[in-house]
C-alpha positions in Angstrom: -0.8 -22.3 -9.6 1.5 -19.5 -9.0 4.6 -21.9 -8.8 3.5 -24.8 -6.4 0.8 -22.1 -5.0 -2.2 -22.7 -5.8 -4.0 -19.1 -6.8 -6.9 -18.5 -3.9 -10.8 -18.3 -4.7 -11.7 -14.9 -5.3 -15.2 -13.5 -5.0 -16.4 -10.4 -7.5 -18.4 -7.9 -6.4 -21.3 -6.3 -8.8 -25.2 -5.2 -8.9 -27.0 -7.5 -10.1 -28.6 -6.6 -14.0 -31.7 -5.2 -12.4 -29.9 -2.5 -11.6 -27.3 -2.0 -13.9 -27.3 -5.0 -16.4 -24.2 -3.9 -18.8 -22.4 -3.7 -15.8 -23.9 -7.5 -14.2 -22.8 -8.7 -17.8 -19.5 -7.6 -17.6 -18.9 -9.0 -13.9 -19.8 -12.8 -15.2 -17.8 -11.7 -18.2 -14.6 -10.8 -15.9 -15.6 -14.1 -13.5 -15.1 -16.6 -16.3 -12.2 -14.8 -17.7 -10.6 -15.5 -14.8 -11.8 -19.3 -14.9 -10.6 -19.1 -18.3 -6.9 -18.2 -17.5 -7.0 -20.2 -14.2 -7.6 -17.7 -11.4 -10.9 -19.6 -9.5 -13.3 -16.7 -9.5 -16.8 -16.7 -7.9 -19.3 -13.7 -8.8 -21.7 -12.3 -6.7 -24.3 -10.2 -7.7 -26.3 -8.4 -5.5 -28.5 -5.3 -4.8 -26.7 -1.6 -5.5 -27.6 -0.8 -1.6 -26.0 -4.3 -0.3 -23.2 -3.9 -2.4 -21.8 -0.2 -0.9 -23.0 -1.4 2.4 -19.8 -4.1 2.2 -17.6 -1.4 0.9 -18.2 0.6 4.0 -17.8 -2.0 6.5 -15.1 -1.0 8.8 -14.0 -5.1 7.9 -14.5 -4.6 4.1 -10.3 -5.1 3.8 -10.4 -8.1 4.4 -13.7 -9.4 3.5 -14.0 -8.2 0.2 -11.3 -9.3 -3.0 -12.6 -7.4 -6.3 -15.9 -5.3 -6.7 -17.3 -3.6 -10.1 -19.1 0.1 -9.3 -20.1 2.6 -11.1 -18.5 5.9 -11.3 -18.9 8.0 -8.3 -17.0 11.8 -8.0 -16.2 11.1 -4.4 -13.8 8.3 -5.5 -10.4 9.4 -4.5 -10.2 12.4 -2.9 -9.0 11.3 0.7 -11.5 13.1 2.4 -14.5 11.0 2.0 -12.4 8.8 3.6 -10.8 4.9 3.0 -13.0 2.1 2.7 -13.8 -0.2 5.8 -13.8 4.2 8.0 -17.9 4.7 6.3 -16.4 7.2 3.2 -16.8 6.7 -0.2 -13.3 6.7 -0.8 -14.0 2.9 -1.9 -10.4 2.2 -3.2 -8.4 3.6 -0.9 -6.4 6.0 -2.7 -4.8 8.6 -1.3 -2.5 11.3 -2.5 -2.1 14.6 -1.6 -0.9 16.0 -4.8 -4.6 14.7 -6.2 -6.0 16.7 -3.3 -5.0 20.1 -4.3 -5.8 20.6 -7.6 -9.2 18.7 -6.6 -9.9 20.8 -3.9 -9.0 23.9 -5.8 -11.9 22.6 -8.5 -14.2 22.4 -6.2 -14.2 26.7 -5.5 -12.7 27.5 -9.2 -15.4 29.3 -11.2 -13.3 30.3 -14.3 -13.6 27.8 -16.9 -10.2 27.3 -18.4 -8.2 26.8 -14.7 -10.5 24.5 -14.1 -10.5 22.7 -17.3 -6.6 22.7 -16.6 -7.1 21.1 -13.0 -9.3 18.4 -14.8 -6.1 17.9 -16.8 -3.7 17.6 -13.6 -6.5 15.4 -12.5 -6.8 13.3 -14.9 -3.1 13.2 -14.8 -2.3 11.8 -11.5 -5.5 9.2 -12.0 -3.7 7.4 -15.3 -0.5 7.3 -13.6 -1.5 6.2 -10.3 -4.4 3.8 -11.8 -7.0 3.8 -8.7 -9.6 2.7 -10.6 -9.2 1.2 -14.3 -12.8 1.9 -16.4 -13.7 -1.2 -17.4 -15.8 0.0 -20.1 -18.5 2.7 -21.1 -21.8 2.9 -23.0 -22.1 5.2 -26.1 -24.6 7.9 -25.0 -25.4 10.8 -27.5 -25.4 14.2 -25.8 -28.0 16.1 -27.7 -27.8 20.1 -27.1 -28.6 23.6 -29.1 -24.5 24.0 -29.7 -25.7 27.6 -31.5 -28.0 28.0 -28.1 -26.0 26.4 -24.8 -22.3 26.1 -24.1 -20.8 24.0 -21.8 -18.0 23.9 -20.1 -16.9 20.6 -21.6 -18.8 18.3 -23.5 -15.7 15.3 -24.0 -17.1 13.1 -20.7 -17.0 9.5 -20.8 -20.2 8.5 -20.4 -21.2 11.8 -21.7 -22.8 15.1 -20.3 -25.6 13.8 -18.3 -23.6 12.3 -15.7 -21.5 14.5 -15.1 -22.5 14.8 -11.4 -23.2 18.0 -11.1 -19.9 19.1 -12.1 -21.6 21.0 -15.2 -23.4 23.9 -13.4 -22.0 26.9 -15.5 -23.7 26.4 -18.8 -24.4 30.1 -20.7 -27.5 29.8 -22.3 -27.8 32.2 -25.9 
């Protein structure tokens, strides 16, 4: 209750254990934590494709309370549209100042300049908080650093999930 007004029941949408066991476990934990502090919440674990279908629905703003989904590189640029419009920007984040370095990054070929652009993008996301990372699984990337040079290696979830952003690797 907030004053005399009860907190409305919330639906927490997540993918099932068959798709992402850690993520579905976390959805259930969040449901429990909400209920423990008096916020009625119900976890709804569904298939990934069904979940994405609900997120891109034109009525998603009215139909959905919260969801937990894995990282996708197309979450934040406004060119990916807003939730409900069929785009992948499910959180509806729109910041033209963020879009500038995000667009430049797609065309940048200089490693140092690309790193600066990514840092600028991260600064916007850290300030605006359109997305909150709840957990990350530990990944150990193994490669011979004397033979392979990547533009960057400090990536949440490791270089194996860099979504194609590691397109330039120097093989010696």
